[in-house]
N, C-alpha and C positions, 0 to 999 in steps of 0.2 A: 614474278621476279625475273631478273635478267642478269646473266653473267657479264660483268662490265667489259666493254670493248669487244663483245662478240654478239652473235645473233642467237646464242643459246638462251632459251627462256622457257618458263613453265608457269602454271597457275596452281594455287592451292585448291583443295577440294572444299566441300561444304564445311568441314570441321577445321579448316585451316592447315591441314597437313599437305606436305609436298615432297617430291623427290626430284633431284636434279643431279646430273653427272657433269663435273667441271674439269677443267684442264689440270689443275693441281692445287697445292696448298696456298699458292700465291693469288689464287683467283679471288675476286671481290664480287659479292652478290649485291644487287641493287633491288630493294623491296619498295614497292609503291602501291598505293590504293587511294582511290578518290576520297578526299576529305581527310586524309592523313598525310603527315610529313614523310617524304621519301627518306629511306634509311639505307646506308651502305655498310656492309659487314664483310670483313675478310674471313675466308673459310679456315685458313690455318690447318691445324691437325684435327679439327672437329668433324665428326660425321653426323652429329645432331646439332641443330641450331634452334633455339627458342627466340622467336622474333616478336617484339611488341612494338607496333607503330604508334606514334604519338598523334593524338587528335590535332588537326591543323587549326581548328577554330577559325577557319577562313572560308569564305565563299568564292575566293578568286579562282580556284581551280575547278569549281563546279562546272560540269559540262552541261550546256543547255542546247536544246534543239532550235535551230534557226531554219530558214527556208532552204531546203535541199541540202541540209548538212547539220553539223554541230560546231560549237565553239566554246572555248573556256569563257566563263562569265567575266573574268578580268580582262578579256581581250575584245569585248563587244564595243562597237562604235555606235550602235543604234539604241533605241529605247526598247528594251526587252525586259519582261518580268516573267518569273516562273513560280510554280507551286507544285509541291510533291503530292503524289497520290495518297500517301499516308495521312497527310493533313486533310484531304477530302473525305477519307473514310471515317474520320472522327465525327463528321457532321450527321451521320445516319440519315442522309437525305437520298431519295430515290432519283433525284434529278441532278446531274453533274453541274449544269449551269447554275442552279440555285446555290450549290455549295461553294461557288466562287464569290458569293456576296460579301463585300467588304474586305476582300483579301488582296486586291491588286489596285494600286494607285492609278487613277485615270480610267478605271473600268467600272461603269455603273451597271449593276445587275438588279433588275426590278422584277419581282414576281407580281403579275397582274391581279391575282386573287388567291384564294386558298385551296382550289381544287387540285387534285394530284397531277393533272395534266395541264395546269395553268400555263399560259404563255409566259416565257421568261424573256424579258427584253434586255439584251446586252448592248451597251453602247460604249465604244472606246473613243474617248475624247470627243464625245458629243455626237459623232456621226455627221456626214455632210449632206446627205440627200434631203430633199424637201417632201415630195409626195411618194417617193419610193422607199423601200425597206433599207434602213441604214445599219442592219446587223452586220457583224464582222464575218469574214470568211472563216469557216471552220474546217480544219484539215486533221484527219485521223490517220496516222501512219502514212502520210503522203496523199491520202485520198480525200477529196472534198465531200462533205456531207451537209445536209440541210440543217440539222440541229443536233444537240448533244443528248437528246432523250433516249436514244437507242444504245448508248454506251453505259455499261455497268461501272459505277465508281470503283469497284474492287479490281477492275481490269486495267486501271490507269496507272502508269508509271509517273508521268509528269504532264503538266499543262504549261505551255509557254505562250505568252501574249506578246505579239509584235505590234508596236504602237506608232512608230514613225516611218516615213517613207524609206529611210535607209534600210530598214528591216523588212518592210512590206512590198517594196517595189519589185522584188524578185518574183512576186505573184502578180504583178502587172495589173490586168484588168479587174481583178477581184479583190485587191488589197486596199482600196480607198478607205474603207471603214475599219481597218485593222484586221489582224489575223490571229486566230487562236489555233495553236498547234497542240494536238493531243498525241502523246506517245503511249501506246499500250505496253503491257509487260511482255518481255521476251524471255526466251530460255536462258538458263544459267549453267555454266560448267560446274561439274561436281556432283556430289551426292543429291539424290532426288529429295526434294523438300515438299511437304504438303502443308497447306494452310486451310483452316476452316473457320469461318466467321459466321456468327448467327446472332440475331437480336429479335426480341419481341417488344413492340411498342404499343401503347394505348394513348388515345388522344381524345380531347374534349374541345368543344367550341370555346374560343377565346373571348368572344365579345358578342353581345346582342344589342339590337336597337330597342330602347325602352318604349313601351306603348301604353296607352291609356287603360286603366283598369275598368271593369264593367260599369262602375258608378259614373266615372268620367265619360265613358263611351256613350252611355244612355243620355247623359246631359248634352254631349256633342250632337247627337242625332236630333234631340229636341230643338236645339238652336238651329240646326241645319234646316228643318222644315219651316221654321219661322223666317229663315233668310231666303230660301229658294222656292218654297211651296205656298200655294194659296191657302191651304189648311193643314192640319196636323194629322190627317187620316193615315198617311203613310208611316207616321210614327206610332200612332195608337195600334195599328194593325199588328205590330210586333212587340211593342214595349208597354202598351196599356196607357192609362192616363198619367199625366205628370205627377199626380199625387201617389202613384204606385212606385215612384222612383226608389223608395226605401227598400224595395225588393232587391235592388242591386248593391246596396250599401254593404261593404265588407265581403261581397261575393268574390271568390277567386276565379279569375278568368283563365282560359286556355292560353298557354304560352306556345303559340304555333311555331315560333322559331326553334324552341327547344325540341318540339316534337318532330320537326322536319330535319333540323341540323344538329340536334342535341344528343344523338345516340353515341354510345361509346365506340369510337373508331379503333381499329386494330391494324397493326402493321407487323407482318412476319417476313423476315429477310434471312437468307442464308446464301453463302457462296463458298465454293471449293476451288482451291488453286493447287496445281501440281506443276512443279518446274524442276528441271535438272538436265543431266546429259553429260557429255564428254567434251573434250576440246574439239572433237570433230562434228558431233551432232548434239544439239540441245533443243529443248522444247519448253513451252509454257501452255498449260491448259487451264481454262477458267470457266466455271459455271456459276451463275448468279440467278437467284430467284427472289422476287419480291411480290408479296400479296397484301394488298391494302383494302380494308373496308373503311370507307371514309365516314365522316360524321353525318353525311346527308343520306337519307333513306334512298335505297336503290343505286347508290354510287359505289363502284368498286374499281380497283386498278390492279392489274396483274402484269408482270413482265418476267420473261425468261431470257437470259443471255448465255450464249455459248461462244467460246473463242478458243482457237488453237493456233499457236505460233511455233514454227519450226525453223531452225537455222542449221545449215550444214556447211562445214568447211570442206568442200569437195577436194581441193588441193591447196597447196600453199598460196596459190594465186586466185583461186576461185571460191567465192562464198555464195551460197544459195539461201534464199529465205522464202517462207510460205506462211501466209496467215489467212485464216478463215474465221469469219464472225457471223453469228446468227442471233437475231433478236425477235421476240414474239411478244407483242403488247396487246392487252385487251382492256378496254375502258368502257365500263358500264355506267349509264346514267346521263341525263341531259344537263346536269349542273343547274346553274341559276341564270345563265345567259350564254349566248353564242354569237359569234361575229357574222355568221352566214345564215342566220335565222330568217324566216320569211318576214318577221316583224321584230325589230330590236326591242321595242317598248312594250307591246301588248302582251307578249308571252314571257316577260321577265318574272321568274319564279319567286324571287325574294319578296316581291310586292305582296303576293298572296299570304305569305307567312307573317308579314308585318301588319298588314292592313285588314286581314280577315277578322270578322266579328269575334271577340274574345268569349262570347257566350252563345249557347245554342238558341236560335230563334226559329221556332217552328214555321215552316213555310218559306224560310229564307236561307238558312244554312243547312247544308246536307252534303254528303259525299256523292251526290248524283250530279252528273254533268248538266242535266237540264234544270238549272236553278232558275230562280224567279226572273232574273233579268240579266241579259248578257253584259250589261254595263257594270253590274256588281262584280265582286270578286269571286274567284273560283276557289273551292275548298283546297287548301294547301296540298293535301295528299293527291287529289285529283290533278292539280296543276303539275305535280312531279311526274305522275304516271302518264299524263297526256303529252308530256314533252320528253319522252324517254328516247334513249339513244344507245347505240352500240358501235364502238369503233374497234376494228381489228387491224393491227399494223404488223407487217412482217418485213424484216430487212435481212438480206443475205449478201455478204460481202466477201470476195475472194481477192487476195493480193499475192503477187509473186514477184520475186526480184533476184537479179544476179549481179554480182560485182566481180570484176576481173582486174587484177593488178598486172597489167600488161607489161609495164616497165617500172623500174624503180622510181617511185614518186608519181607515176601515172596510173590512175584507176578509172576504169570505165564501169558504168552501172546502167541497168535497165530495169524498170519497174512496170508491171502491168496490173491492172485492177478491173474488176467487174462488180457492180453493185446493183442489186435488184431490190426495189422498194415497192411493197404492196400495201394499199390502204383501202379497207372496206368500211363504209360508213352507212349505218342504217339509222334513219331519223323518223320517229313516229310522231304524227300529229293527231292527237285525240280530239274528241268532239268539242272541247272547250277552247281549243287554240284559235288564234286569229286567222290562221291560214285556212282552215277548213270552214270557218264561218264566213269568210269574206272573199277568198281568192281562188276558189275552185268553181266549176260550173254550177249553176243554180240548183240543178237536180241532185248534186253531190254535196251540197253544203250541209254542215252539221254531221257528216259521216267521217269516220276515221280515215286517215291517209298514211301512206308510207313512201318515203323518198330513199332511194338507194344510190350510193356512189361507189364506184370501183375504180381506183386509180393505180396505175403501174408506171413507175419510172425506172428506166434502165440506163446506167451510166457506165461508160467504158473510158479507161484512162491508160495511156502509155507514156512513159517519160524515159528519156535517155540522157545520161549525164557523163561528163568527163571531168575529172579532178586531177590537177597537176600541182605537186608540191615541190618547189625549187630548193628545199632545205639543204640537200647535199651539194647543190651547185653554188649557192650564194654564201655559204658559211654561217657562223653563229650569229653575226650582227644583223643579218637580214632574213626576213621571212616573207616569202611570196607564195600565195596560193591562188590558182585560177580555177574557175568553174565555168563550164559551157554546157548548155543543155537544150533539149527540145521536148515539148509536151503536146499531147493531143487529148482532148476531152470531148466525148460525144454523149449527149443526153437525149433519150427518146421518151416521150410521155404519151400515155394513152389514158383516156378517161371514159368510163361507161356510166351513164346516169339513166335512171328510170324513176317513174312515179306511178303509184297505184292509189286510186281514190275509191271512195264509196264502199268501204268494208262494212260488214254488219255492225249495227250500233253497239253491240256488246263486246266487240273485239278490243283487246288490249294489244300492247306491243308484241308480246310473244305470239299471240294468235295471228296477228298480221304478218309477222316475219315467217312463221312456219306454214301459214296457209295463204300465201300471197295470191293464189288463183281465185280466192273468194272476193277479191276486189276488182275494180275496173281499171285495167292497165291503160294508162294515158299515153305513154311513149317510152321508147328505149332509144337512147342516143349515144353513139360512140364518137368521141372527138380525138383526133390525132393531132397533137401539136407539131408544128414544124420542127425539124431536128435542130437541136442546139449544139453547134460545133465551135470549138475553140482550139486554134492552132497557135502555138507559142514557141518563141526562141528566146533564150535568156543567157546571161553571163554575169559573173561576179569576179572581182579582184580583191584580194585581201593582202595587205602589205603592212609590215611593221619593221621598224629599225630599232634594234637594241631593246625591244620590248618597251619603248618609250613613246614613239610616234607611230600611230596606227592610221591606216587609210583603207576605206572600203568603197568600192564603186560597183553599182549594178546597172544592168540595162536589160529591158525586156520588151519584146515586140509581140503583140497579141492580135490575131485575126479572128473576128467573131462573125458567125453567120447571122447575127441579129442586125448587122449593118451592111450597107451596099457600097460597091465601088471604092472610091478613094477613102471613104469613111470607115471601111472595114478594119483597117489596121490602126492600132494605137501603140504609141511608143512611150515607154516609161523609164526614164533614167533616174538615178539617185547617186549621191556621194556623201561620205561621212568621214570625219577626221576625229582623232582622239589623241590626247597628250597625257601621258602618265607622269605627272609631276613627281610622284613618289619615287620614280626610278632615276630621277636626275641626281647628279653627284651632290648638288647643294642640299638635297633632302635626305641623303643616306644616313646622316647622323641623328635624324629625328626618329628615335626608337619607337615612339608611340603611334607613328603613322605607318600603316601598312599599304594603303592605297589612297591616292588622290588623283582622280582622272577627270579631265575636262573633255566634253564631247560636243560636236556640232554636226548637224546633218541637214541636207536639203534634197528633196526629191519629188517625184510625181508617181501617183498610182491611179488606176482607173476603176470605172464602175460601168457595167452593162446590165445592171439588175432591172431589166424590164421583160415582159413576156415576149416570147418568140413571135415572129410574124408581123411585127408592127410596121414594116416597110412596104408591105404589099396588101392589097385588098383581099380580105378573107371572107368567105361565106360560111355562115353557121346554120345548122339545121334547127328549126324551131317547131314547136307544136302549139296548137290553139284549140280551145273549146268554144270560142266565141264567133267563129265564122261558119255559117251553115254549109255543110258539105265539104269543108276543108279541115283536115286534122293536122296537117304538117306542111311546112314550106321552107324554102331556103331564103335567107336574108343576109345582106351584108352585115359585117360586124358593126357594132355600135361605136367602135373606135376607128377614126379616120386614119388611113395609112399615111406614113411620112417617109418617103425614100431618102430624105436628107439627114436622118438621125445619125448621130456620131457618139463617141465616147464621152462620158462624164469624167472629168479629171480633177483630182485633188492634189494640190501642191502643199507640201508640208515643210516647215522649218522647225528644227528642234535644237535646243541647247540643254546640256545636262552636266551634272557633276556627281561622280560616284566617289564614295569614301569608305574607308575601313580603318578603324582606330583601335588602339589598345589591344593589339593582338587578336582582333576579331570580336571584341566585346561590343563594339559599336560599329554599325555599318548602315549604309543606306544610299539614297540618291535624291537629287533635286532636279526637276525638269521644268523647262518653259517651252511652249510650242505655239505655233500659229499655223492653222490649216485653212486653206482657201479652196473651195470646190466650185469649179466653173462648168459651164455648159450643162447645167443640171438637166437630168432627164425628168421632165415634168409632165404629168398627165393633165393636159390643158383643156378646159371647157371650151367647146366650139358651138354655142347655141346658134340655131338658124341654118346650120350647114347640112342638116339631115343626119348628123352624127352627134353623139354625146360628148366625146372627148377625143383628143389627139395627143400622142406623145411628141414632145418638142424639146430641143436643147435650148435652154435659156435660163438666165438668172445666175446668181452666185450667192453662196453662203460662206460664213467664216466662223471658225471656232478658235478661240485663243484661251490659254489657260496655263496654270502651273500645277504641278503635282510633286509629292514628296513621299518618301518611305523611310522609315527608321526601324532598325532592328537592334535590340539590346539583349546581349547575352550576359545577363546580370550575374548569375551564379552558375558555374560549371564545375561541379565536384563529382567524384565517382559515385556518391550515394544520393546526391540531391542537386537540383538545378532550378533555375528560374530564367525565363526569357520573355521578351515582349516585342511584338511586331506591330507597327502602326503605319497607316498610309492615309494620305490626304490628296484630294483632287478638286480643283476648281476650274470649271469650264464656262466660258461665256460665248453663247451662240448669237449670231447676228445674220439677218438676211440682207445682203449688200445690194441685190438687184433681183427683180422679177422679169427681166427682159421686156417684152412688149406688153406684159400684163400690168394692170393696175393692182393696187392692193385689193385683196379679196377676202371673203369670209367663208366659213365652213360651219355646217350644222351637225351637232351630235345626234339629233333626232330621238333622243331618249324620251322626250315628251311628245313624240309624234309631231303634229303641226302646231302645237301650242305656242312655240316661238322658234326662231331660226337664227342662224348666224351668231352662234355663241362662241366661236373662235375666229380670230382675226389673223390674217397673214399680211404683214406690213413690212415694207422696206425700212431698215433701221432698227427693227425689233427682232427678238428671237422667235423661233418656232415654238408654239405652245402658249400663245397669248390668248387670254380669255376676255370676251367682250360681253358687257351687260350693263345693267343700271346700278347706280349708286343708291344704297339704302339711306333713307332719311328718317328712319323710325316709323312712326304711324301718325295718321291724322288725329289730332286731339279736338276736343270740344271747342277749344279756343280758335280753331281754324275755320269755324263756321258761324253763321248767323242762324238763329232758331226762331221761327215765327209761330211756334206753338204746335205745328203739325209736321214740319219738315225742316231739314238742315240745308242751308245754301252756303257754298264755299265763299269765303271772304275774298275781296279784291287783293291781288298780290300773292295769294297762295296758289302754288302750281296746281293745275288741273290735269287730269289724264283720263283716257278711256280704256287703258290697259287692264284695269282692275275691276271694272264694272261700276255700279253706282257708288259714288263717293259718300262717305259718312264717317263720323267719328269712329276710330278704331281700325280703319282700313290701312293697309300698308302704304307708306309714303315713300316716294322716290324723288331723288334730287333732280332739280331742273338745271342741267349743266350749262345750257346755252343762254339761260336767262330770259326765255320768251314766255314764261309762265305756263308753259304746256310741256308735260313730260311725254315724249314720243320717241320714235326711232332716232331722231336727231340728238337725243341725249345719251345714246349708247356710247360707252367709253371703255377703255382698258381697265379691267378690275382684277386681273390675276395673271400669274406667270407660273407655268408648271415646271419650269427649270429650277433645280436647286442651285444655291450659291456655291455650295461645296458639299462633297460626299466623302466618305471614307470608312475606316474601320480599324479595329485593333484586336490582336489575339494574344492572350496570356497563356503561357505554358509553364507548368511547374511539375517537378517530380521529387520524391523523397522516399528512399527505402522501399521501393516497389510500388508506391502509390504515384499516380499521375493525374494532373488536373489540367483541363483546357477550357478556356472561355473565349468565345468569339463574338465580338460586338460589331455592328455596322450602324451607320447613321446617315442621315440626310438633313441638310439645313437650308432653309430659305425657299423651299418650293411650295407652291400653292396647290391645293386640291379642290377640285370642282365637286362639291358635295351635292350631287343631284338627288340622292336619297333624302337629304335634309329638306329640300324643296318639296318633293313629292309627299313626304309623310308629315308635313306641316301645313298642307294646303287642301282645302275642300272646295271642289268646283261643283257645278250643276250636275256633272256626270259621275260624281263619286259618292252618292248617297250610300250609307251603311258601311262605308270604309272606316276603319280605325285610324288614328293618327298617333304620332310619337308623343312622348311625355313633354316635349317642348310646348305642346299645345294644351297642357293641363289648365284647368279653369283658373287656378290661382297664379298663373304665369302669363296669361294672354288677356286680351280685351274680350269682354263679354257684355252683352246687352240683356242678360237674363239674371233676374234677382232670385233670391232664395224661394220666393213664392211661385216661381215659374212664370213671372210676368216679364214682358218685354219693356225695358225702361227706355224712355225717350227724353225725359226731363234732363236738361243739361247738367244741373247741379247734382242730381242723383246719379247720373251716368258717370260724371267725373269722380264722384266719391266711390262708386262701385269699382272703378278701375285704378284707384289711386296707387295701389301696390303691385300693379302688373306692369310688365315691360314690353311684351310682344303684341303685335297686331292681331286682329281677328283672322282665323284661318280661311274664312269664307270669301272667295273672290272668283272672278270670271275665269282666269287662266293661271297656269303656273308662270312665275316670273323669276328670271335669273338675275340676281343682284349680288353685290359683293358680300351680303350677309351669308350667302352659301359658298363663298370662297374662303377657305380656311388655311391657316398655316399648317403645312404638312410635315414640318420638321419632326424628327424622331431620333431616338437612340434605342436600339433593340439589342438585347442579349439573345443572339441568334442560336447559339449552341453552348451548352454547358455539359462537360463530360468529366466523370471521375472514374478512375480505373485502378485496379490492383493486379500486379503481375506476381505470380507465385515464384519464389526463388528457384533458380535453375537447378540447384543442388537437390532440391526435393523432387524434381521431375525427371532427372536424367535416367534414373533406373527404370522408368516406365517408357523410355524412348521418346519423351516429349521435350521439345526444345523450348517451347514457350506456352504459358497458359495465363491469359489475362481475362479478368471479369470487369465489366464496366456498366455504368449507368449514364445515360445521356438524356438531356432535356433540350427540346427545340422550341424556339419562340417563347423563351422563358418569361420575358416581360418587355414592354414597350413604354418608354417615357415620351409622351407627346401631349400637345394641347388639342390635337384634332379630335372632334366629337364623333366622328364616324366609326365604323367597325374597325378599320385599320388604315393608317396613313399611307401605307405602301400599296397603291392600288391604281389600276388603269384598265377600265373595262370596255371602253369604246375604242377598239384597236383596229378597225378596218382600214384606217388611214393614219399615217404619222402626224396628221394635222391636229389631232384631238387627244393629246396625252393628259393623264392626270384626272380622268373623270371617275367618280365613285358612284356607279349606278348598278344596283342589283348584283353585287359581287358574291361569289361563293365565300362564306365566312371562313376565316382562318382558324386553325386549331392549335392547341398546345399539346406537345407529345412528350411522353417519358418512355424510354426504352431501356431494357436490360439485355445485355449481350455478353458474348465471350469471343476471344480470339485464341485459336489453338494452332500451334505450329509443331510439325513433326520433323 
């Protein structure tokens, strides 16, 4: 509160009590608080005042964090969205990024799979890069970080998303793909308050892939030998005679998916927060712990977070701040796939759980690594143990700042920060893995191996700013604020790698890790990355006239050590204007209209997101076991240097409309934008040069779209309320140019070399286009002439060599070019991983102490490349004894086997035998990617459902408790979708942005129910 027309002011304590000495009875006190209407009260003869502020029901005065400062939400000229930390806590998710799902218009958050450390893909308005990472810049308390995984949700005050160049250009080189600003909790004047939150959650697998039962499995194997083998001896060896098939009728098979991924997962979380202080010194301390046992055997996740923030008002003019954060994360288990594995396809663990024999077969199935044949499957438990992994991550961050109000209106600030990030990664390769069977020296093949990675990143930042407010000079009608600043960021990275081969055959992961001397050390290699330095100068002007006409301009110059000479510096200007129509005189009498604001912005932001050292020739140490007498050597990098590299630049145009109606009951915004990214930093293939690739500036991408948000404060009563928030985003991506490159293709390699080029990069098309064949059902008897012994394809019916020998029941592909031959010339566009629009909505309700929250998110119009569907419906010459999915049950697919176990060749009998089936025979030469495996990935998910009850304060006050709330929360409650796979929200081939939306061997998702409490003192 403030004594009017004076500088005399004070603040209430935690309980709302205050003391202030005023000039006299004529004094007027002005009371204000964010989110409430300002109240003026004459003191008179009163010595005690009871003040009740009225809820403003408006978001106009909400203060949001922007680049290097704050602003009132109603005064923004750029595209900015924010979400409070309390909303994030309700999700009970251990990953901050995932808790943003469906809550911000134009921000697409996709979890790649169901593991606790799954990659979270964040895209703001599509992202502009082609071959490089298009993730947004993440800033925590002014400091750039790589991801949000190391921040505890309970430590977050607000998250702000900057989406257009007017708001991101102040970050220059790093803001091209949007910016996410995280503000952690700080100290608070007044009585010390303590919060304790805890929950226990249990989870189960949400979905599994249906597989053939033992009876169908035995039948499949009998058909297999009749299709691929000269006799049925390999069948009889394990299954007996065909006449013995009744042994498998009604037999219950092993559900390997349930045994590997079906255990009861548990999550234990607790966090403690203490904050308080005086008007001179305040602090915030937070500790958070999460311990998760996942649904997969051997998979665990633990994280500890500590943070302390202290603010000190040293004098009336000097403010000091200090923050320290520490996180310690431990991830056990190899999951189901990994992006940096020695083989993407061969060691995919989900395959073993789906396709392993559902019944014991003596001499074939066992938990011994030395099974009958390396081409057969590995026991699911062995596959999990042989691909074990341990990741240890530690992050230590120290921030300090000083602010000096040197003159009225002029404030100088300086911030320093140091971040140390450590990552240790132990990867075990057991005897069944592709790596030790094929890629080590011959004498070490079949023996366990261990790979170790120790990475350290050290980041230093210093920023100096000057802010000047002309408020007292220009008067009430004009507001002018200036910001000027300088920033330096240095990043040093060191990586130590080593490999140890030829451990004793009985060694498991723990033995190899603890007794590393028992193996044969191959190499130890230390790599020092060139120093990454960024020097920046920036400025911003904010002006408004009568709170009606607003103008913002920013300019930033960035110099990066990743570029040379004249290309080192990038310059990124932006400007934005806004018009508050609701402040015009002709709108003053419109009582139901609180805000109507038009916005327009234009600007540029940059991107230098490539590895350091790409402008100079680098030499890397290498090891070899293949050259006699030579164990190590130095070799040039496989990436050709390019001294002419320069900044990638994104030009954005944005138009927006903000509104608030009916005293805050209805509010929201509508946006339209166009982003063009030029001089793309592309990792370009250079065959024949002696190098693999070279980074070049070429090409152009474009993202256009609209987005909208709507907030309905439907009921707002003292004892009950109801509100609904909705958002919608539609983005259209297009590749405008590839520079000197022609259209090209990219392979996912999930099926090794079975097929290639299943993604296309074409001018005029979006990124994420899938290329394959068009399915035309299956070859029927009518497509052939039968001479009594063999079938011959009729004239005019397309032929192909892709599938092996053609016969009735074989998969049929469309002849696109009409030459009566299906080959590579008939490859065509069959899918698009980009959604037509995405969004979400959150419902909040409360009544008499009870509260309910339901958060939904959806995606519409995106295709999913269901690689699992292909693999588990196909039997090739190399997949004997593997099981298939229920898609290939005998009553659903083509079969040549009658009830007597005889192979049918007669056309009429064969036609009758398959009259009621729809799918082709699973037996073919290779896997084939066709539009049959491209499915609509649209979905609506109830992501979080929470119900809580807060005990009345009157019943708690005598115990010194300010608040006690009990709650139950469910995550991933249900998904409405037509997608046939495990989950439509998936993307497991993530080594490059060129292959989004592939569903191959994902870690299955789970459904969680948790019970918890919130306790405040």
